[in-house]
N, C-alpha and C positions, 0 to 999 in steps of 0.2 A: 842780470845775467848775460854774459857775452857768450857768444857761440861760432864756431867756426864750422861750416860744413863744406864738404866736398862732395857735391853731387854727381862727378864724374865718376866717383869709385862705387857707384851703386847702378846696378842695371835694372832697377825698377822704373816701371813707367811712371809718367807724372802723377797719375791718380793714386797710385801707392806712395809716393812722395808726398804729396798734399795730407795724405790721411797720416803717415808717419810724422810729420812736421806738425799737424795738429796736436798730436800726442804729447811732444817736444814742447808746444807753446802753453797747453794746458795742465800738464803735468810734471815738466820740467824734465821729463825724462831724456837722458844724455847717454843712454846705453845703446844708441843707433849706430851702424857701422858706417855711416857718411858723417859723423862728428868726430872730427879732427880733433878738436880740444874745446873747452868750455871754462869759465872763470866765472864764480860769484862777485860780483862788481858792487854789492850792496844795495843793489835797486831791483824794483819790482818789474822794470821794463826789460825787454829782450832786445838785444843788440846782436844782428845777424850779418857775418860777413860769408859770404857764399862763392865758392868755384862751380861753375857749371857751363859745360860746354868748352871748356878749355879758355875761359875767362873769369876774371874776378868781378864780383858785383858786391854791392854795398859800401859802406854799413846801411843797413835797414833798422830802423828803430820802431819796436812795436811797443807803444805806452801800454802798462799794466791796463788800463779802462779798455784797450782794443785787443787784447789778447783773444778773447772769445771771437769776435769777429772776423780776424785773419785766421783761427785755428778752423772755423766751419766756412768761411767763405773760399779760403786757400790762400797760399802766400803768392801764387801765380799772378793775382789780381791786383798787388801791390807793390809789384818790383817793376824797374824800368827796362826790363828785356821780356823777350817772349821765349819761356824755354820749349824746346820739343818735347812732345808727348811720349815718343817712343826713343829709348836709346838702346842699341845694340839688339833689340828685341826682334828675334827671326834670322840673324845674321846668318846661323849656321844653317839656314833652309835656303838662303840665297846665294850662298857661296858654293859654288861647284867647280 
């Protein structure tokens, strides 16, 4: 499966994102709001293209035999950038 994700379209913090992504990797749930598109490419591997904090990242290939590891460890440990933990959280409280 190939999947295109736009993290910038979701205000969830990184913990929620990791959990949601784990569901995607383990169960193939593509009904998430951040999923721009997906394609069944006939493989058991998951190829991820990700937009985060205004930048394009990937592709990241998750081999079929590593899906559980990535789902439970979290995708943030397997990418070449450091995602921020909080995104827009509390902005309404700090803007006066």
